[in-house]
C-alpha positions in Angstrom: -32.4 7.3 3.1 -32.3 3.7 2.2 -33.3 2.3 -1.1 -34.7 5.7 -2.1 -36.9 6.1 0.9 -36.6 8.2 4.0 -36.1 5.9 7.0 -35.5 8.6 9.7 -35.2 12.3 10.2 -33.2 13.7 13.1 -31.3 16.8 14.0 -27.5 16.4 13.9 -27.0 16.7 17.7 -29.6 13.9 18.2 -27.6 11.2 16.3 -24.2 9.8 15.7 -22.1 8.1 13.0 -23.0 4.6 14.0 -26.7 5.3 14.1 -26.7 6.9 10.7 -24.8 3.9 9.2 -27.3 1.5 10.9 -30.2 3.4 9.3 -28.6 3.5 5.9 -27.9 -0.3 5.7 -30.9 -1.5 7.7 -28.9 -3.4 10.3 -26.2 -3.1 12.9 -22.7 -3.2 11.4 -20.5 -4.8 13.9 -17.7 -5.9 11.6 -17.5 -3.3 8.7 -13.9 -4.4 7.8 -13.6 -8.1 8.5 -10.2 -9.3 9.2 -8.7 -11.4 6.4 -5.9 -13.9 6.6 -3.6 -13.4 3.6 -0.8 -15.7 2.7 2.3 -14.6 0.8 4.5 -16.7 -1.4 8.1 -16.8 -2.5 10.3 -13.7 -2.7 9.7 -12.3 -6.2 11.7 -9.1 -5.9 14.8 -8.4 -3.7 16.8 -5.2 -3.6 20.2 -5.5 -1.8 22.3 -2.4 -0.9 21.1 -0.4 -3.9 23.0 2.8 -4.2 23.1 5.6 -6.8 25.5 8.3 -5.6 23.9 11.6 -4.7 20.4 10.1 -5.0 19.9 7.2 -2.6 22.1 4.8 -0.7 21.9 1.3 0.8 18.3 0.5 0.0 17.3 -3.1 1.0 13.9 -4.7 0.8 12.1 -7.8 -0.5 8.7 -8.4 -1.9 6.8 -11.7 -1.7 4.2 -12.9 -4.2 0.8 -11.6 -3.0 2.1 -8.5 -1.3 1.2 -5.0 -2.2 3.9 -2.4 -2.0 3.8 1.4 -1.8 6.8 3.7 -2.0 6.5 7.0 -0.1 8.8 9.8 0.9 9.2 13.5 0.9 10.2 15.3 -2.3 13.9 15.0 -2.8 14.2 11.8 -0.7 15.1 9.7 -3.7 12.0 7.6 -4.2 11.6 8.5 -7.9 15.3 7.9 -8.5 15.2 4.6 -6.7 12.2 3.5 -8.8 13.9 4.5 -12.0 16.8 2.2 -11.1 14.4 -0.5 -10.1 12.7 -0.3 -13.5 16.1 -0.4 -15.2 16.1 3.2 -16.5 19.1 4.3 -14.5 22.0 2.0 -13.5 22.9 1.4 -9.9 26.4 2.5 -8.7 26.3 -0.3 -6.1 24.0 -3.1 -5.1 21.8 -5.7 -6.7 18.2 -6.2 -7.9 16.9 -9.8 -8.1 13.6 -10.7 -9.9 12.3 -14.2 -9.5 15.7 -15.4 -8.3 17.6 -13.9 -11.2 20.0 -11.1 -10.9 18.8 -8.0 -12.8 20.6 -4.7 -12.6 
């Protein structure tokens, strides 16, 4: 269907994903996810040798303006504990956190 009207009827074995998409949008989609050039700015967050004994150790990373960051890991890997320290809830035993060039924790 396209715009509430049936544009084609076929048995599943007689079609494929690309043909279904073409019928739905009314044209060939050659570039569904166009490549974008993104620029990043200055470092706004920097974590250096962050350690909290028994929870995580020697974490190092930096984030530039314009970047999107995700934190992932298995349960028990220390991601929640690391984020608690990053947000200032739990102090680091060692290391530094810099925000906009100023030392935080």
